[in-house]
Every structure is written in C-alpha cells, then in structure tokens.
C-alpha positions, -999 to 999 in steps of 0.1 A, spaced: -303 110 -413 -266 120 -401 -286 157 -407 -320 148 -387 -298 133 -355 -277 166 -355 -312 186 -352 -328 157 -327 -296 159 -306 -296 200 -308 -340 198 -298 -325 179 -268 -296 199 -257 -323 228 -259 -351 214 -245 -323 203 -211 -315 238 -211 -350 250 -208 -356 230 -186 -331 236 -160 -333 274 -165 -374 267 -152 -366 247 -123 -335 279 -118 -364 304 -119 -387 281 -97 -361 277 -68 -355 313 -68 -387 320 -61 -395 296 -39 -368 312 -19 -380 344 -24 -411 339 -9 -400 319 14 -376 357 21 -415 368 23 -429 343 45 -405 354 75 -407 397 65 -448 390 66 -441 374 103 -419 401 117 -443 424 102 -472 414 117 -456 408 153 -442 441 152 -478 450 138 -495 433 173 -474 443 193 -476 482 188 -513 473 186 -507 453 221 -486 490 238 -515 510 221 -538 492 241 -515 493 274 -510 532 262 -553 538 264 -559 514 296 -534 536 313 -548 569 303 -584 560 306 -570 547 347 -556 586 353 -570 602 325 -603 592 328 -622 573 303 -619 585 265 -647 600 249 -660 583 211 -683 606 193 -705 584 177 -727 610 153 -704 608 126 -726 619 97 -718 604 65 -719 620 33 -753 613 17 -747 601 -14 -755 623 -48 -791 623 -66 -787 604 -97 -814 609 -126 -828 570 -128 -818 552 -159 -846 524 -164 -879 535 -165 
C-alpha cells in the first residue's frame, strides 16, 4: 500500500506540474497574440496613411499635370492548349 500511495502522489505531482506548465504556455501565447494584434493595428494605420498620402499625391499630380492616363488595353497571356484527357 505504501508503494501505491507513493506512485499516486508522484502522479498527482507530475500532473500538477504539467498543468502549470501548460497554463504558463497559454499565458505566453496570449501575450504574443496581444502583441501581434497591436503590431497589426500599427501596420494597418501605416498602410492607411500611405494609401491616403498616395491618393493625395495622385490628386495633386492630376490637378497640376493633367489626368493620369491608364492603359486599359492590357493583354493577358492565353493559356496553353493541352491534350484532352477524357473523351
């Protein structure tokens, strides 16, 4: 009976340590998630500012240099023909 109690106690201790390590790991992941979300928001703000600045620049350029011409006759390459596999 003594050996059985020692094994049970060791198992409980091991499970407790494992649970604690998992909880710490989850907490670290939550902190990383929070940091990544903050970085993502900062990047979104930066991209938004760059887009706004580009729109303003394009607007100013078009006012002083005339409208910007866009080539709408862009040709896409045709897909290569292949042999039919099923009849």
